[in-house]
C-alpha positions in Angstrom: 0.0 0.0 0.0 1.2 3.5 -0.8 -0.1 6.2 1.5 0.7 9.8 2.3 1.5 11.1 5.7 -2.1 11.5 6.9 -2.5 10.1 10.4 -5.5 7.9 9.4 -3.1 5.5 7.8 -1.1 5.0 11.1 -3.6 2.3 12.2 -2.6 0.2 9.2 1.1 0.1 10.0 2.1 -3.5 10.6 -1.1 -4.9 9.0 -0.1 -4.4 5.4 3.1 -3.7 3.6 3.1 0.1 3.4 5.2 2.8 1.8 4.6 6.4 3.0 5.1 9.5 0.9 5.6 12.7 2.9 4.0 15.4 0.7 5.2 18.1 3.0 8.7 17.2 2.0 8.4 16.2 -1.6 5.9 15.3 -4.4 7.2 11.8 -4.8 9.9 9.5 -3.4 13.3 9.2 -5.3 12.1 5.9 -6.8 9.0 7.6 -8.2 6.6 6.3 -5.6 3.6 8.6 -5.1 0.0 8.4 -4.1 -1.5 10.5 -6.9 -3.3 7.6 -8.6 -5.5 6.7 -5.6 -6.0 10.4 -4.7 -7.3 11.0 -8.2 -9.5 8.0 -8.0 -11.1 9.2 -4.7 -11.5 12.7 -6.2 -13.5 11.2 -9.1 -15.6 9.0 -6.8 -16.5 12.1 -4.8 -17.5 14.0 -7.9 -19.6 11.1 -9.1 -21.2 10.8 -5.6 -22.1 14.5 -5.7 -23.6 14.2 -9.2 -25.7 11.2 -8.2 -26.8 12.9 -5.0 -27.9 16.0 -6.8 -29.7 14.0 -9.5 -31.6 12.0 -6.8 -32.8 15.2 -5.2 -34.0 16.5 -8.5 -36.0 13.3 -9.1 -37.5 13.4 -5.6 -38.4 17.1 -6.1 -40.0 16.5 -9.4 -42.0 13.5 -8.0 -43.2 15.7 -5.1 -44.2 18.5 -7.5 -46.2 16.1 -9.7 -47.8 14.4 -6.7 -49.0 17.8 -5.4 -50.2 18.9 -8.8 -52.1 15.6 -9.2 -53.7 15.9 -5.8 -54.7 19.5 -6.4 -56.5 18.5 -9.7 -58.3 15.5 -8.2 -59.0 16.6 -4.7 -62.7 17.1 -3.9 -63.9 20.7 -3.5 -64.9 21.7 0.0 
């Protein structure tokens, strides 16, 4: 596993083979090791999650609007 210096990875030390990249000192290790691929992946997953979340709210909002409109046209008059 390749990880940056974030303290969340400290709990994994000893459980898996890990190489740490300290971004506060350098972009990548001398051998080219870096954590940019996984960070890019997580960034894309976050963007996808936000898009899906926003799309779901649009669908729910449209469903609610249509339900209210249908009720208003079919509700009995007082």
